[in-house]
A tleap script that builds the chain and sets N, CA, C and O, in Angstrom:
source leaprc.protein.ff14SB
mol = sequence {
  NMET LYS THR LEU LYS THR GLY ILE PHE PHE
  PHE ILE LEU LEU VAL ILE ALA LEU PRO THR
  ASN ALA GLN ASN THR LEU MET ALA GLU THR
  MET ARG SER GLU GLY LYS ILE TYR VAL VAL
  VAL ALA VAL ALA SER ILE VAL ILE ILE VAL
  LEU SER VAL PHE MET ILE ASN LEU ASP ARG
  LYS VAL SER ARG ILE GLU LYS LYS ILE ASN
  SER CLYS
}
set mol.1.N position { 47.708 141.970 109.995 }
set mol.1.CA position { 48.426 142.951 109.208 }
set mol.1.C position { 49.907 142.587 109.096 }
set mol.1.O position { 50.519 142.732 108.037 }
set mol.2.N position { 50.471 142.109 110.217 }
set mol.2.CA position { 51.882 141.753 110.208 }
set mol.2.C position { 52.131 140.561 109.288 }
set mol.2.O position { 53.138 140.527 108.581 }
set mol.3.N position { 51.227 139.587 109.289 }
set mol.3.CA position { 51.413 138.422 108.425 }
set mol.3.C position { 51.276 138.800 106.950 }
set mol.3.O position { 51.922 138.198 106.092 }
set mol.4.N position { 50.444 139.787 106.656 }
set mol.4.CA position { 50.302 140.244 105.272 }
set mol.4.C position { 51.606 140.892 104.799 }
set mol.4.O position { 52.051 140.643 103.679 }
set mol.5.N position { 52.215 141.715 105.644 }
set mol.5.CA position { 53.489 142.342 105.288 }
set mol.5.C position { 54.576 141.282 105.101 }
set mol.5.O position { 55.383 141.366 104.174 }
set mol.6.N position { 54.590 140.291 105.982 }
set mol.6.CA position { 55.567 139.219 105.869 }
set mol.6.C position { 55.364 138.434 104.587 }
set mol.6.O position { 56.332 138.092 103.908 }
set mol.7.N position { 54.119 138.145 104.248 }
set mol.7.CA position { 53.818 137.416 103.018 }
set mol.7.C position { 54.240 138.189 101.779 }
set mol.7.O position { 54.805 137.614 100.849 }
set mol.8.N position { 53.974 139.475 101.760 }
set mol.8.CA position { 54.372 140.312 100.622 }
set mol.8.C position { 55.895 140.363 100.520 }
set mol.8.O position { 56.447 140.303 99.421 }
set mol.9.N position { 56.564 140.472 101.646 }
set mol.9.CA position { 58.022 140.510 101.662 }
set mol.9.C position { 58.611 139.234 101.068 }
set mol.9.O position { 59.515 139.298 100.234 }
set mol.10.N position { 58.104 138.072 101.492 }
set mol.10.CA position { 58.612 136.805 100.966 }
set mol.10.C position { 58.266 136.620 99.492 }
set mol.10.O position { 59.036 136.016 98.746 }
set mol.11.N position { 57.118 137.134 99.069 }
set mol.11.CA position { 56.760 137.065 97.659 }
set mol.11.C position { 57.731 137.890 96.817 }
set mol.11.O position { 58.142 137.461 95.739 }
set mol.12.N position { 58.092 139.059 97.305 }
set mol.12.CA position { 59.056 139.907 96.583 }
set mol.12.C position { 60.412 139.217 96.512 }
set mol.12.O position { 61.071 139.239 95.472 }
set mol.13.N position { 60.829 138.606 97.615 }
set mol.13.CA position { 62.096 137.875 97.601 }
set mol.13.C position { 62.056 136.713 96.611 }
set mol.13.O position { 63.044 136.442 95.930 }
set mol.14.N position { 60.931 136.037 96.533 }
set mol.14.CA position { 60.792 134.934 95.592 }
set mol.14.C position { 60.893 135.422 94.159 }
set mol.14.O position { 61.561 134.793 93.338 }
set mol.15.N position { 60.242 136.530 93.848 }
set mol.15.CA position { 60.275 137.084 92.499 }
set mol.15.C position { 61.698 137.520 92.135 }
set mol.15.O position { 62.130 137.357 90.994 }
set mol.16.N position { 62.413 138.069 93.105 }
set mol.16.CA position { 63.785 138.494 92.852 }
set mol.16.C position { 64.690 137.278 92.631 }
set mol.16.O position { 65.614 137.335 91.820 }
set mol.17.N position { 64.433 136.192 93.340 }
set mol.17.CA position { 65.311 135.025 93.286 }
set mol.17.C position { 65.077 134.153 92.058 }
set mol.17.O position { 65.954 133.364 91.706 }
set mol.18.N position { 63.954 134.261 91.407 }
set mol.18.CA position { 63.659 133.390 90.265 }
set mol.18.C position { 64.650 133.525 89.111 }
set mol.18.O position { 65.097 132.497 88.602 }
set mol.19.N position { 65.018 134.710 88.672 }
set mol.19.CA position { 65.984 134.788 87.569 }
set mol.19.C position { 67.360 134.226 87.917 }
set mol.19.O position { 68.041 133.680 87.049 }
set mol.20.N position { 67.769 134.351 89.155 }
set mol.20.CA position { 69.077 133.815 89.532 }
set mol.20.C position { 69.061 132.297 89.556 }
set mol.20.O position { 70.106 131.671 89.381 }
set mol.21.N position { 67.913 131.697 89.767 }
set mol.21.CA position { 67.802 130.245 89.792 }
set mol.21.C position { 68.114 129.658 88.421 }
set mol.21.O position { 68.742 128.602 88.341 }
set mol.22.N position { 67.702 130.300 87.360 }
set mol.22.CA position { 67.967 129.809 86.016 }
set mol.22.C position { 69.459 129.841 85.719 }
set mol.22.O position { 69.969 128.935 85.058 }
set mol.23.N position { 70.156 130.837 86.178 }
set mol.23.CA position { 71.592 130.926 85.950 }
set mol.23.C position { 72.328 129.836 86.717 }
set mol.23.O position { 73.281 129.250 86.203 }
set mol.24.N position { 71.902 129.566 87.921 }
set mol.24.CA position { 72.557 128.549 88.722 }
set mol.24.C position { 72.378 127.166 88.119 }
set mol.24.O position { 73.263 126.321 88.248 }
set mol.25.N position { 71.264 126.923 87.472 }
set mol.25.CA position { 71.029 125.626 86.853 }
set mol.25.C position { 72.028 125.388 85.728 }
set mol.25.O position { 72.552 124.283 85.590 }
set mol.26.N position { 72.292 126.400 84.933 }
set mol.26.CA position { 73.262 126.264 83.858 }
set mol.26.C position { 74.647 125.976 84.420 }
set mol.26.O position { 75.372 125.134 83.889 }
set mol.27.N position { 75.015 126.666 85.483 }
set mol.27.CA position { 76.314 126.448 86.105 }
set mol.27.C position { 76.389 125.027 86.666 }
set mol.27.O position { 77.409 124.355 86.511 }
set mol.28.N position { 75.324 124.568 87.311 }
set mol.28.CA position { 75.314 123.223 87.879 }
set mol.28.C position { 75.404 122.166 86.785 }
set mol.28.O position { 76.090 121.157 86.948 }
set mol.29.N position { 74.722 122.391 85.686 }
set mol.29.CA position { 74.787 121.442 84.568 }
set mol.29.C position { 76.201 121.360 84.007 }
set mol.29.O position { 76.692 120.273 83.701 }
set mol.30.N position { 76.843 122.497 83.877 }
set mol.30.CA position { 78.214 122.523 83.361 }
set mol.30.C position { 79.153 121.795 84.312 }
set mol.30.O position { 79.978 120.993 83.874 }
set mol.31.N position { 79.035 122.064 85.603 }
set mol.31.CA position { 79.909 121.415 86.575 }
set mol.31.C position { 79.642 119.918 86.642 }
set mol.31.O position { 80.569 119.124 86.808 }
set mol.32.N position { 78.383 119.534 86.513 }
set mol.32.CA position { 78.030 118.125 86.556 }
set mol.32.C position { 78.588 117.396 85.337 }
set mol.32.O position { 79.084 116.276 85.455 }
set mol.33.N position { 78.508 118.028 84.172 }
set mol.33.CA position { 79.001 117.382 82.958 }
set mol.33.C position { 80.523 117.237 82.972 }
set mol.33.O position { 81.059 116.299 82.380 }
set mol.34.N position { 81.216 118.147 83.636 }
set mol.34.CA position { 82.674 118.077 83.719 }
set mol.34.C position { 83.149 117.269 84.926 }
set mol.34.O position { 84.347 117.020 85.063 }
set mol.35.N position { 82.238 116.860 85.797 }
set mol.35.CA position { 82.606 116.066 86.963 }
set mol.35.C position { 83.091 116.889 88.137 }
set mol.35.O position { 83.545 116.322 89.131 }
set mol.36.N position { 83.012 118.199 88.055 }
set mol.36.CA position { 83.509 119.065 89.140 }
set mol.36.C position { 82.511 119.177 90.283 }
set mol.36.O position { 82.877 119.570 91.390 }
set mol.37.N position { 81.267 118.837 90.025 }
set mol.37.CA position { 80.250 118.969 91.071 }
set mol.37.C position { 80.574 118.058 92.251 }
set mol.37.O position { 80.242 118.371 93.394 }
set mol.38.N position { 81.226 116.928 91.968 }
set mol.38.CA position { 81.566 116.005 93.041 }
set mol.38.C position { 82.639 116.602 93.955 }
set mol.38.O position { 82.648 116.343 95.158 }
set mol.39.N position { 83.524 117.384 93.391 }
set mol.39.CA position { 84.542 118.062 94.200 }
set mol.39.C position { 83.876 119.086 95.107 }
set mol.39.O position { 84.242 119.215 96.275 }
set mol.40.N position { 82.912 119.807 94.579 }
set mol.40.CA position { 82.197 120.814 95.368 }
set mol.40.C position { 81.444 120.147 96.510 }
set mol.40.O position { 81.484 120.618 97.647 }
set mol.41.N position { 80.762 119.057 96.209 }
set mol.41.CA position { 80.006 118.338 97.237 }
set mol.41.C position { 80.956 117.765 98.288 }
set mol.41.O position { 80.650 117.806 99.480 }
set mol.42.N position { 82.088 117.238 97.870 }
set mol.42.CA position { 83.049 116.673 98.817 }
set mol.42.C position { 83.607 117.760 99.738 }
set mol.42.O position { 83.704 117.552 100.947 }
set mol.43.N position { 83.969 118.896 99.187 }
set mol.43.CA position { 84.519 119.983 100.004 }
set mol.43.C position { 83.461 120.510 100.979 }
set mol.43.O position { 83.758 120.761 102.146 }
set mol.44.N position { 82.240 120.673 100.499 }
set mol.44.CA position { 81.167 121.147 101.382 }
set mol.44.C position { 80.910 120.145 102.502 }
set mol.44.O position { 80.692 120.540 103.647 }
set mol.45.N position { 80.934 118.857 102.184 }
set mol.45.CA position { 80.726 117.832 103.205 }
set mol.45.C position { 81.842 117.845 104.240 }
set mol.45.O position { 81.587 117.719 105.438 }
set mol.46.N position { 83.072 117.997 103.779 }
set mol.46.CA position { 84.204 118.040 104.707 }
set mol.46.C position { 84.092 119.248 105.632 }
set mol.46.O position { 84.351 119.134 106.830 }
set mol.47.N position { 83.718 120.379 105.099 }
set mol.47.CA position { 83.569 121.586 105.915 }
set mol.47.C position { 82.480 121.385 106.967 }
set mol.47.O position { 82.665 121.759 108.126 }
set mol.48.N position { 81.364 120.808 106.582 }
set mol.48.CA position { 80.269 120.578 107.537 }
set mol.48.C position { 80.687 119.589 108.616 }
set mol.48.O position { 80.369 119.782 109.789 }
set mol.49.N position { 81.392 118.537 108.231 }
set mol.49.CA position { 81.840 117.544 109.211 }
set mol.49.C position { 82.832 118.168 110.190 }
set mol.49.O position { 82.727 117.959 111.399 }
set mol.50.N position { 83.793 118.931 109.675 }
set mol.50.CA position { 84.785 119.565 110.553 }
set mol.50.C position { 84.123 120.548 111.505 }
set mol.50.O position { 84.463 120.587 112.687 }
set mol.51.N position { 83.187 121.338 111.010 }
set mol.51.CA position { 82.486 122.280 111.892 }
set mol.51.C position { 81.678 121.548 112.956 }
set mol.51.O position { 81.626 121.987 114.105 }
set mol.52.N position { 81.050 120.439 112.585 }
set mol.52.CA position { 80.272 119.659 113.554 }
set mol.52.C position { 81.168 119.097 114.650 }
set mol.52.O position { 80.840 119.188 115.833 }
set mol.53.N position { 82.297 118.518 114.258 }
set mol.53.CA position { 83.232 117.971 115.247 }
set mol.53.C position { 83.754 119.079 116.157 }
set mol.53.O position { 83.853 118.893 117.370 }
set mol.54.N position { 84.084 120.223 115.581 }
set mol.54.CA position { 84.562 121.350 116.377 }
set mol.54.C position { 83.513 121.798 117.392 }
set mol.54.O position { 83.835 122.045 118.555 }
set mol.55.N position { 82.263 121.902 116.955 }
set mol.55.CA position { 81.198 122.346 117.858 }
set mol.55.C position { 80.954 121.329 118.973 }
set mol.55.O position { 80.702 121.715 120.114 }
set mol.56.N position { 81.024 120.040 118.657 }
set mol.56.CA position { 80.838 119.010 119.691 }
set mol.56.C position { 81.959 119.081 120.717 }
set mol.56.O position { 81.704 119.022 121.919 }
set mol.57.N position { 83.198 119.207 120.251 }
set mol.57.CA position { 84.329 119.317 121.179 }
set mol.57.C position { 84.230 120.582 122.024 }
set mol.57.O position { 84.511 120.551 123.223 }
set mol.58.N position { 83.840 121.676 121.418 }
set mol.58.CA position { 83.690 122.919 122.156 }
set mol.58.C position { 82.605 122.800 123.219 }
set mol.58.O position { 82.764 123.304 124.331 }
set mol.59.N position { 81.504 122.134 122.883 }
set mol.59.CA position { 80.427 121.940 123.844 }
set mol.59.C position { 80.896 121.092 125.021 }
set mol.59.O position { 80.549 121.378 126.167 }
set mol.60.N position { 81.672 120.061 124.751 }
set mol.60.CA position { 82.193 119.216 125.830 }
set mol.60.C position { 83.127 120.003 126.741 }
set mol.60.O position { 83.055 119.864 127.962 }
set mol.61.N position { 83.992 120.818 126.173 }
set mol.61.CA position { 84.913 121.615 126.980 }
set mol.61.C position { 84.158 122.612 127.853 }
set mol.61.O position { 84.487 122.793 129.025 }
set mol.62.N position { 83.155 123.253 127.282 }
set mol.62.CA position { 82.360 124.219 128.050 }
set mol.62.C position { 81.608 123.500 129.170 }
set mol.62.O position { 81.497 124.026 130.277 }
set mol.63.N position { 81.102 122.324 128.895 }
set mol.63.CA position { 80.399 121.562 129.936 }
set mol.63.C position { 81.330 121.207 131.082 }
set mol.63.O position { 80.939 121.300 132.245 }
set mol.64.N position { 82.567 120.798 130.768 }
set mol.64.CA position { 83.545 120.485 131.815 }
set mol.64.C position { 83.853 121.720 132.665 }
set mol.64.O position { 83.923 121.635 133.891 }
set mol.65.N position { 84.033 122.853 132.012 }
set mol.65.CA position { 84.331 124.085 132.741 }
set mol.65.C position { 83.144 124.480 133.617 }
set mol.65.O position { 83.339 124.930 134.746 }
set mol.66.N position { 81.927 124.323 133.119 }
set mol.66.CA position { 80.738 124.641 133.922 }
set mol.66.C position { 80.648 123.736 135.143 }
set mol.66.O position { 80.294 124.195 136.229 }
set mol.67.N position { 80.966 122.456 134.977 }
set mol.67.CA position { 80.912 121.534 136.117 }
set mol.67.C position { 81.961 121.923 137.166 }
set mol.67.O position { 81.690 121.855 138.365 }
set mol.68.N position { 83.169 122.334 136.716 }
set mol.68.CA position { 84.193 122.765 137.663 }
set mol.68.C position { 83.753 124.001 138.425 }
set mol.68.O position { 83.959 124.096 139.635 }
set mol.69.N position { 83.154 124.940 137.726 }
set mol.69.CA position { 82.708 126.174 138.371 }
set mol.69.C position { 81.581 125.889 139.359 }
set mol.69.O position { 81.573 126.442 140.458 }
set mol.70.N position { 80.644 125.048 138.988 }
set mol.70.CA position { 79.506 124.748 139.853 }
set mol.70.C position { 79.906 123.905 141.055 }
set mol.70.O position { 79.258 123.990 142.099 }
set mol.71.N position { 80.948 123.099 140.941 }
set mol.71.CA position { 81.360 122.250 142.061 }
set mol.71.C position { 82.132 123.038 143.133 }
set mol.71.O position { 82.227 122.587 144.275 }
set mol.72.N position { 82.671 124.186 142.785 }
set mol.72.CA position { 83.435 124.979 143.763 }
set mol.72.C position { 82.566 125.814 144.631 }
set mol.72.O position { 83.067 126.532 145.497 }
savepdb mol mol.pdb
quit
């Protein structure tokens, strides 16, 4: 019963999302034809890289602090 409710829920979300997909395609085509899509991809890539580096550094700092706490 739970899987049936989940399936119906995702089907409704899919039906709702279909009309918005057509609009996004037009926007993507326009940006691609003007060359702006590359700027969007570059900015998104930079954001993902910066967040990844930040998370790795944060994990290293937390690991160092945990080792100090456990050694005392």
